[in-house]
N, C-alpha and C positions, 0 to 999 in steps of 0.2 A: 274471345273476350269473355272473361268470367263475370258473372252477375253478383253484385253485393246483395244477397238475400235479406240482410238486416235492413237495408234501405227499402227494399220492396215491401217488407212486412209492415212498414209504417204508413204505406200509401192508403189514402182514403178517397182521393180524387185524381182523375186524369184530365189534364188540360191539353188541348191540341191546337195546333196551327191548321190551316186549311190547305192552301196551295203548296204542293210538294209533300204533304203528309196525308191528308184525306183525298187528295187528287194527285195526278201524275204531272202536274205543272202546266199541262196544256189548257188553254182557254180558247174557245171558239166563239166568234161573233156570228150569230145566226142571222137569217134574212130579216128578222124583226128588230135587229140591232141589239139583241140581248146576249149577255155572256152565258156560255154553257161550259160546264166542266164535267169531267168523268170521275165519278165516285165509285168505290168498290163496295159491292154488296157484302163481302166478307168483313170489311171494317164495320159496317152497320150491325152485323151479327155479333161481333166482338163487343161493341159498345152496348148492345142490348144485354148481353151476358153480364157485363160489368154492372149495369144498372140493377139487374135482377139479383145480383150478389150483394148489393148494398152500397156500391161505390157511387160517387157523384161524378158528373162529367161537365166539362166546360170547353168552350172554344174561344180563343182570342185570335182574331185575324185582321189583317190590313184590308182585306176585301170588303166590298159593300155591293152586293148584287143579289138579285132575286133567287138565282139558282142555289146559292149558298144558304140564304135564309130558309128556303123551303126544305133543303136537305136537313138542316139543323132542327127544324120543327118536326120533320118526319122522325128523326132519331131521338126526339125528346131530350135534347141536350139541356142540362139543368141551368147552365149559365152561358149566355152567348154575347160576346162583345165583337162588333164588327167595326171596320174603318179605324183600326187601331195600329198605326204604324209604329208608334211608341207604345209598346205593350205593357210597360211598367205600371202606369196609372190604373189600367184595367185589372191587372193582376192584383194590385193592392186593394182595389175595390172588391174583387172576387174573394180575397182572403177575409176581408171584413164581413162580407155578406154570408159567406159559407161557415166562418168560424174555424177554418182549417189553418194550420201553421205551414210554413215552408216544407218542413220534413214530412208532412202528410200529403204532399202534392207531387205528382209526376207531371212533367211537361215534355211534349214531343214537338220538335221544330226542326227546320232544315236550313235556315239561312241566317245571315248575320243579325237580322232584326230579332232573332230568337235567343241570341247568346246571353243577354242579361237574365232572362228567365231560366235558361238552362243552368246558369251558375247559381241561381237562387234556390231552386226547388230541391226537394229531398232526393228525387230520382229523375235523371234526365235521359232522354232518348232521342234518336234521330234515325234517318233512313240511309241506306248505303250510298245513295247519290247526293247526299247533302254536301254543302261546301266544306272544304277541309277544316276551316276554323271551327265549324260546328262539331264535326266529327271528333276533334281534339278535346271538346268540352263535355262529351256525353258519357254517361255510365253504361249505356246500352245502344247498340246499333241493330236495328231490326234485320231479319233475314230477307224480308220482302221489301220491295220498293214502295215509295209513296203512290197512293192510288191503286195499289195492287195487293193490298192486304197487310200493309205495314202496321196499321193500328190494331188489326186483329192479332198480329204477332205479339205486340206489346200487351194487349189485353190478356192473352193467354199466359204470359209470364206472370202478370199480376194475379190473375185468377188462381194459378197453380201455387203461388208462393206468398201471396199477400195477406193483408190484415183479415180479410173475410174468408180466406181459404180454409177448408176443412183440415188441412195439414198444419195450420198455425197453432 
């Protein structure tokens, strides 16, 4: 799949889903009845590189749990929306708060709830194990799977070719 670098060059913010993107979709209920997910350290490094380069980050997720909240705080995500099964209203609020237009936003998601945003943003991405309907909508499919460095992969594409890259 070739990447439309003209779309990538316009990106100023990366918006992410959580389950299946920042995690591998597994959720464990621990002995204290709290949810636990597996996050990739590589994704965190990629997000930190984006932030240092001047990009903004956001998460819009249907999840509502302490492990996700704590991970987003640790990553210093600029905008965090949880418990959002219909992601459209949160996305519109995000655009209003950030001042970015659709073409300046990249979104990465993996399931049918993500399709409206994938269709709306300037650059859309997903993971190889996403549902087929999502794969058919995306500009880019990461080389790595969700929870195994997929976001790091996307971050590197943007850092190498995007708005704030030295090559632009």
